[in-house]
C-alpha positions as semicolon CSV with decimal commas, in nm:
position;residue;x (nm);y (nm);z (nm)
1;M;-1,379;2,310;-0,571
2;R;-1,558;1,984;-0,502
3;W;-1,644;1,758;-0,795
4;Q;-1,969;1,562;-0,821
5;F;-2,035;1,264;-1,044
6;Q;-2,343;1,076;-1,158
7;V;-2,389;0,782;-1,389
8;D;-2,700;0,788;-1,610
9;A;-2,911;0,491;-1,721
10;D;-2,684;0,442;-2,025
11;G;-2,375;0,424;-1,803
12;D;-2,241;0,764;-1,909
13;L;-2,065;0,976;-1,649
14;T;-2,193;1,327;-1,580
15;V;-1,953;1,570;-1,412
16;S;-2,022;1,892;-1,226
17;A;-1,838;2,101;-0,969
18;S;-1,935;2,305;-0,668
19;T;-1,814;2,626;-0,832
20;G;-1,950;2,535;-1,173
21;V;-1,749;2,437;-1,477
22;D;-1,799;2,517;-1,842
23;A;-1,929;2,252;-2,082
24;N;-1,587;2,192;-2,238
25;T;-1,425;2,124;-1,900
26;A;-1,710;1,894;-1,792
27;R;-1,681;1,701;-2,122
28;A;-1,300;1,680;-2,089
29;V;-1,314;1,553;-1,732
30;A;-1,587;1,297;-1,809
31;D;-1,394;1,170;-2,112
32;F;-1,069;1,148;-1,914
33;L;-1,230;0,964;-1,623
34;Q;-1,430;0,720;-1,836
35;A;-1,164;0,648;-2,099
36;D;-0,845;0,659;-1,895
37;V;-0,916;0,619;-1,525
38;G;-1,203;0,371;-1,536
39;N;-1,511;0,306;-1,331
40;Q;-1,384;0,071;-1,059
41;P;-1,162;0,138;-0,755
42;A;-0,903;-0,114;-0,883
43;M;-0,884;0,071;-1,216
44;Y;-0,839;0,399;-1,031
45;R;-0,548;0,251;-0,833
46;I;-0,376;0,153;-1,159
47;Y;-0,418;0,508;-1,291
48;Q;-0,294;0,649;-0,960
49;K;0,040;0,470;-1,010
50;S;0,079;0,640;-1,350
51;W;-0,011;0,978;-1,201
52;T;0,241;0,927;-0,920
53;A;0,514;0,852;-1,176
54;L;0,425;1,170;-1,366
55;R;0,405;1,380;-1,052
56;S;0,746;1,257;-0,933
57;G;0,912;1,319;-1,269
58;K;0,962;0,950;-1,351
59;A;0,736;0,994;-1,657
60;D;0,696;1,283;-1,901
61;E;0,326;1,222;-1,960
62;V;0,043;0,982;-1,895
63;S;-0,131;0,871;-2,211
64;G;-0,450;0,671;-2,198
65;N;-0,724;0,561;-2,435
66;G;-0,864;0,911;-2,484
67;T;-0,638;1,169;-2,324
68;V;-0,285;1,273;-2,242
69;Q;-0,191;1,438;-1,913
70;E;0,129;1,641;-1,880
71;I;0,265;1,865;-1,609
72;E;0,370;2,208;-1,737
73;G;0,521;2,407;-1,453
74;D;0,260;2,409;-1,178
75;R;-0,028;2,312;-1,408
76;V;-0,164;1,989;-1,549
77;L;-0,259;1,983;-1,916
78;L;-0,547;1,752;-2,004
79;E;-0,551;1,702;-2,379
80;S;-0,784;1,498;-2,598
81;L;-0,618;1,244;-2,824
82;Y;-0,904;1,274;-3,074
83;E;-0,976;1,648;-3,056
84;Q;-1,320;1,592;-2,903
85;W;-1,281;1,899;-2,679
86;E;-1,039;2,183;-2,624
87;S;-0,743;2,123;-2,393
88;V;-0,800;2,205;-2,027
89;Y;-0,553;2,319;-1,762
90;F;-0,575;2,258;-1,389
91;T;-0,339;2,350;-1,111
92;I;-0,175;2,038;-0,972
93;A;-0,379;2,081;-0,653
94;E;-0,706;2,109;-0,852
95;F;-0,621;1,798;-1,054
96;E;-0,538;1,598;-0,743
97;E;-0,861;1,716;-0,581
98;L;-1,049;1,593;-0,890
99;L;-0,877;1,254;-0,858
100;D;-0,952;1,235;-0,484
101;D;-1,318;1,323;-0,537
102;Y;-1,349;1,063;-0,813
103;A;-1,182;0,797;-0,596
104;A;-1,434;0,871;-0,319
105;F;-1,718;0,846;-0,573
106;L;-1,594;0,509;-0,698
107;D;-1,549;0,385;-0,343
108;S;-1,903;0,487;-0,248
109;R;-2,043;0,301;-0,550
110;S;-1,850;-0,016;-0,472
111;R;-1,991;-0,060;-0,122
112;P;-2,250;-0,333;-0,074
113;G;-2,598;-0,197;-0,133
114;A;-2,473;0,112;-0,317
115;G;-2,705;0,234;-0,590
116;S;-2,609;0,351;-0,936
117;E;-2,617;0,718;-0,843
118;G;-2,324;0,896;-0,682
């Protein structure tokens, strides 16, 4: 699955995927990325260090401003801290693909002359 991202005129992130995702998953992913990962490559790199610690077992969870991420077996649980959406599960590979796609999106937006659309 490939993830696509757009930022609207109000600065809100819109999320979609090549295979389609339900509204709850799109809302969960947008909330997670905006609240906990950030909208700049440097912010993403900070989050990536936390994810690496979780992935390697050096941390039990990653808790941000809006979500908690935990690894349960071979799946990643994405849970809202404020019950704004139902919890979502990804395989570890799917979650890492989401992170990679978002990193590429942020990188493309940070290049000189890049527009506000991704």
